C-alpha positions in Angstrom: 29.0 2.8 3.3 27.0 -0.2 1.8 26.3 -0.4 -1.9 23.4 -1.7 -3.9 25.4 -4.9 -4.5 25.6 -5.3 -0.7 21.8 -5.2 -0.5 21.6 -8.2 -2.8 24.4 -10.3 -1.4 22.1 -12.3 0.9 19.6 -13.3 -1.8 19.4 -16.3 -4.1 19.4 -16.0 -7.9 15.7 -16.8 -7.8 15.1 -13.8 -5.5 17.2 -11.6 -7.9 15.0 -12.8 -10.8 11.9 -11.7 -8.9 13.4 -8.3 -8.1 14.5 -7.8 -11.7 11.1 -8.6 -13.2 9.3 -6.4 -10.7 11.6 -3.5 -11.5 11.3 -4.1 -15.3 14.7 -5.5 -16.2 15.2 -8.4 -18.6 16.8 -11.4 -17.0 17.7 -14.9 -18.3 15.1 -16.7 -16.2 16.2 -20.2 -17.3 19.6 -19.7 -15.8 18.4 -18.3 -12.5 18.9 -21.5 -10.6 22.1 -22.4 -12.4 24.3 -19.4 -12.0 26.1 -18.1 -8.9 24.0 -16.0 -6.6 26.7 -13.3 -6.5 26.8 -13.1 -10.3 23.0 -12.7 -10.4 23.3 -9.8 -7.9 26.1 -8.2 -9.9 24.1 -8.5 -13.1 21.0 -6.8 -11.7 23.1 -4.1 -10.0 24.8 -3.2 -13.2 21.4 -3.0 -15.0 20.1 -0.6 -12.4 23.2 1.5 -12.5 23.3 1.7 -16.3 19.6 2.4 -16.8 17.8 3.5 -13.6 15.0 5.2 -15.6 13.6 1.6 -16.3 12.6 1.0 -12.7 12.0 4.7 -11.8 9.2 4.8 -14.5 7.5 1.9 -12.9 7.3 3.3 -9.3 4.4 5.2 -7.8 4.5 8.9 -7.0 4.8 8.3 -3.3 7.8 6.0 -3.8 9.5 8.5 -6.1 8.9 11.2 -3.5 10.5 9.1 -0.9 13.6 8.5 -3.1 13.7 12.2 -4.0 13.8 13.1 -0.3 16.6 10.6 0.4 18.6 11.9 -2.5 18.2 15.7 -2.2 17.3 16.5 1.4 20.8 15.6 2.7 19.4 12.9 5.1 21.1 9.6 4.7 18.5 7.9 6.9 14.8 8.7 7.4 12.6 7.4 10.1 9.1 6.3 9.1 6.1 4.9 10.9 6.0 1.1 10.7 2.5 1.5 9.1 4.3 2.9 6.0 2.9 1.1 3.0 4.8 -1.8 1.3 7.0 -0.2 -1.3 8.6 -1.8 -4.4 11.7 0.3 -3.8 12.0 -1.2 -0.3 10.9 -4.7 -1.3 13.4 -4.9 -4.2 16.2 -3.4 -2.0 16.8 -0.2 -4.0 16.8 1.3 -0.5 17.6 -0.5 2.8 15.0 -0.8 5.6 16.1 -1.5 9.2 14.5 -1.9 12.6 15.8 -0.6 15.9 15.0 -2.3 19.1 14.6 1.0 21.0 12.0 2.2 18.5 9.7 -0.7 17.6 7.1 1.5 16.0 9.5 2.8 13.4 11.4 1.7 10.3 14.6 3.3 9.2 15.1 3.7 5.5 18.5 4.6 3.9 20.0 4.7 0.4 23.6 3.9 -0.4 25.8 6.7 -1.6 26.4 5.0 -5.0 22.6 4.9 -5.6 22.2 8.5 -4.6 24.8 9.5 -7.1 23.2 7.3 -9.8 19.6 8.6 -9.3 20.3 12.2 -8.6 20.3 13.0 -12.4 17.0 11.1 -13.0 14.7 11.5 -10.1 13.2 15.0 -10.9 12.4 14.0 -14.5 10.8 10.7 -13.3 8.6 12.6 -10.8 7.5 15.0 -13.5 6.7 12.1 -15.9 4.8 10.4 -13.1 2.6 13.4 -12.5 1.7 13.5 -16.2 1.2 9.8 -16.6 -2.5 9.0 -16.8 -1.9 5.3 -16.0 -0.9 6.3 -12.5 -4.6 7.4 -11.9 -5.8 3.8 -12.7 -3.0 2.4 -10.5 -4.3 4.5 -7.7 -7.8 3.1 -8.2 -6.5 -0.4 -8.0 -4.5 0.4 -4.9 -7.6 2.0 -3.4 -9.6 -1.2 -3.9 -6.8 -3.2 -2.3 -6.7 -0.8 0.7 -10.4 -1.2 1.2 -10.5 -5.0 0.8 -7.1 -6.0 2.3 -6.8 -9.2 0.3 -8.8 -10.2 -2.8 -8.5 -12.7 -5.6 -7.0 -11.0 -8.7 -9.9 -12.0 -10.9 -12.5 -10.5 -8.6 -10.4 -7.4 -8.3 -10.3 -7.2 -12.1 -14.1 -7.6 -12.3 -14.7 -4.8 -9.8 -12.3 -2.5 -11.6 -14.0 -3.1 -14.9 -17.4 -2.2 -13.4 -16.2 1.4 -13.0 -15.6 1.9 -16.7 -18.9 1.4 -18.5 -17.7 3.6 -21.3 -15.1 0.9 -22.3 -15.9 -2.5 -23.7 -15.2 -5.5 -21.5 -12.1 -6.3 -23.6 -10.8 -2.7 -23.4 -11.3 -2.5 -19.6 -9.7 -5.9 -19.1 -6.7 -4.9 -21.2 -6.4 -1.7 -19.2 -6.4 -3.5 -15.9 -3.8 -6.0 -17.0 -1.6 -3.3 -18.4 -1.7 -1.2 -15.2 -0.9 -4.3 -13.1 2.5 -4.5 -14.7 3.7 -1.6 -12.6 6.3 -2.4 -9.9 4.0 -1.2 -7.2 1.2 -3.7 -8.1 3.5 -6.6 -9.0 4.9 -6.3 -5.4 1.4 -6.8 -4.1 0.6 -10.1 -5.8 0.9 -13.1 -3.4 1.1 -15.8 -6.2 2.8 -14.3 -9.2 4.6 -16.2 -12.0 7.6 -13.9 -12.3 9.1 -16.0 -15.1 6.1 -15.3 -17.3 5.8 -11.7 -16.0 2.0 -12.1 -15.9 -0.7 -12.1 -13.2 -3.1 -13.6 -15.6 -1.6 -16.9 -16.8 -2.6 -20.4 -15.8 -2.8 -19.5 -12.1 -6.4 -18.4 -11.5 -6.0 -18.4 -7.8 -3.6 -15.5 -7.4 -4.4 -13.0 -4.7 -3.5 -9.3 -4.5 -3.2 -7.5 -1.2 -3.1 -3.9 0.1 0.3 -2.2 0.5 -0.9 -1.6 4.0 -1.4 -5.3 4.7 1.7 -6.9 6.4 0.1 -10.2 7.4 -1.4 -11.5 4.2 -1.7 -15.2 5.2 -3.6 -14.6 8.4 -6.0 -12.2 6.5 -6.6 -14.5 3.5 -7.7 -17.4 5.8 -11.2 -16.1 6.5 -11.5 -14.7 2.9 -14.0 -17.3 1.7 -16.7 -16.5 4.3 -17.3 -14.2 7.2 -20.7 -13.7 8.7 -22.3 -15.0 5.5 -20.7 -12.2 3.4 -20.2 -13.7 -0.1 -19.3 -10.6 -2.2 -17.1 -7.5 -1.9 -18.8 -4.2 -1.1 -18.9 -1.7 -3.9 -17.8 1.9 -3.3 -18.0 5.0 -5.5 -15.0 5.7 -7.8 -14.3 8.9 -5.7 -14.1 6.9 -2.5 -11.9 4.3 -4.1 -9.5 7.0 -5.6 -9.1 8.7 -2.2 -8.4 5.3 -0.6 -5.6 4.8 -3.1 -3.7 7.9 -2.1 -0.4 6.9 -0.5 1.2 7.0 2.0 -1.9 8.3 3.9 -5.1 7.1 2.2 -8.4 8.6 3.0 -10.5 5.6 3.7 -14.3 5.8 3.1 -16.3 6.6 6.3 -19.4 8.8 6.7 -17.9 10.1 10.0 -14.4 10.9 8.7 -15.0 14.6 8.1 -16.7 15.0 11.4 -13.7 13.5 13.2 -11.3 15.6 11.2 -13.3 18.8 11.9 -13.2 18.1 15.6 -9.4 17.9 15.5 -8.8 20.9 13.2 -11.6 23.0 14.7 -10.1 22.8 18.1 -6.7 23.8 16.7 -5.3 20.5 18.0 -3.8 19.6 14.6 -3.6 20.8 11.0 -5.4 19.0 8.1 -2.4 16.8 7.3 -1.9 15.7 10.9 -5.7 15.1 11.2 -5.6 12.8 8.1 -2.7 10.8 9.5 -4.5 10.4 12.9 -7.8 9.3 11.2 -5.9 6.8 9.1 -4.1 5.5 12.3 -7.5 5.0 13.9 -8.8 3.2 10.8 -5.8 0.9 11.0 -6.5 0.1 14.7 -10.1 -0.6 13.8 -8.9 -3.4 11.5 -8.0 -5.4 14.6 -11.1 -7.2 16.0 -9.7 -6.9 19.5 -9.9 -3.1 19.4 -13.1 -1.6 20.7 -14.5 1.9 20.0 -13.5 2.7 23.6 -9.9 1.7 22.8 -9.9 4.1 19.8 -11.4 6.9 21.9 -8.8 6.3 24.6 -6.1 6.5 22.0 -7.4 9.9 20.7 -8.0 11.3 24.2 -4.4 10.4 25.3 -3.0 11.8 22.1 -4.6 15.1 22.6 -4.2 15.1 26.4 -7.9 15.8 27.1 -8.7 16.3 30.8 -10.9 13.4 32.2 -13.6 15.8 33.3 -13.6 17.8 30.2 -16.9 18.2 28.3 -15.0 17.1 25.2 -14.8 13.5 26.4 -18.4 12.6 25.7 -18.4 14.3 22.3 -15.2 12.7 21.0 -16.2 9.3 22.4 -19.5 9.4 20.4 -17.7 10.6 17.2 -15.1 7.8 17.5 -17.8 5.2 18.2 -19.7 6.1 15.1 -16.4 6.3 13.1 -15.2 2.8 14.2 -18.5 1.1 13.5 -18.4 2.5 9.9 -14.8 1.6 9.1 -14.5 -0.8 6.2 -13.2 -4.1 7.5 -10.6 -6.3 5.7 -12.1 -9.4 7.3 -15.6 -8.4 6.0 -14.7 -7.8 2.4 -14.9 -4.1 2.7 -18.2 -4.0 4.7 -18.4 -2.2 8.1 -19.9 -3.4 11.4 -22.9 -1.2 10.6 -23.3 -2.8 7.2 -23.2 -6.3 8.7 -25.8 -5.3 11.3 -28.0 -3.8 8.7 -27.7 -7.0 6.5 -28.5 -9.1 9.5 -31.6 -7.1 10.3 -32.8 -7.4 6.7 -32.7 -11.2 6.9 -34.8 -11.3 10.1 
């Protein structure tokens, strides 16, 4: 059985420093490029073994729940959809993530036996502390904004976050944002982070943050400066943003979401949880410009095995068409196709 040390054996000391700082462990940054990679891996492994609560306290609720399942449900490997959000626990190799050729739409997550033994005595308390931690609410808001926008400059994200807290001074809201962004979940989502200074807000003013749902950051950030004349990010209500930050299955803002879910649950085709997962899946498909509303309808019709001559076909096709046109789009700074059409008409 592999160990945590095995997970780190293929990484350089620079990578180990990055993992250590994301997870919250002190590391001698100046010696990162000078010491043996194996020694770096051993040093971080020992820190994690000796004080696992340091990194556990920095993880999100959904990550802790995943670890709890791996530790206590008796399953050494769990199969997850490959749309599963980017996780600090996976990114920093606390758990292993593998792909199988025969199941290209899945990822397989496992935890070494030594880590299960180490974490078993800590995970429940960490989950309880996470539920009581008010900071996690603000973290969910930031993740919600990232899920809506896909990729966004850190300074613009900060400005939008601050706008939701009019009861705080500019200085207080700014300090809150920077404090929340020290969590492992959010540090993992920064594309240009100075890990040696452990800060998102140093000299680098061009850092970007991306959604944990976004796996191709470079291709998405290319059209970030301008798309169809859109120069600013769309503002959503705090309630919509909070729902969009719920992981692993966020509820993305869409005026037709409830109608779509009611069709699925009302016909007894799925329960509420399954309906939320399917709606999220359709939203993910809608992020691809090559997917038409007809493609989304076909996906749903095939999923529920609706007969071609059924009266349900026209109904669900219309619902999905309205849903897809109102999906927030990463390449449109959170605006939907309907929003863009409306803005275009306003300029005529």
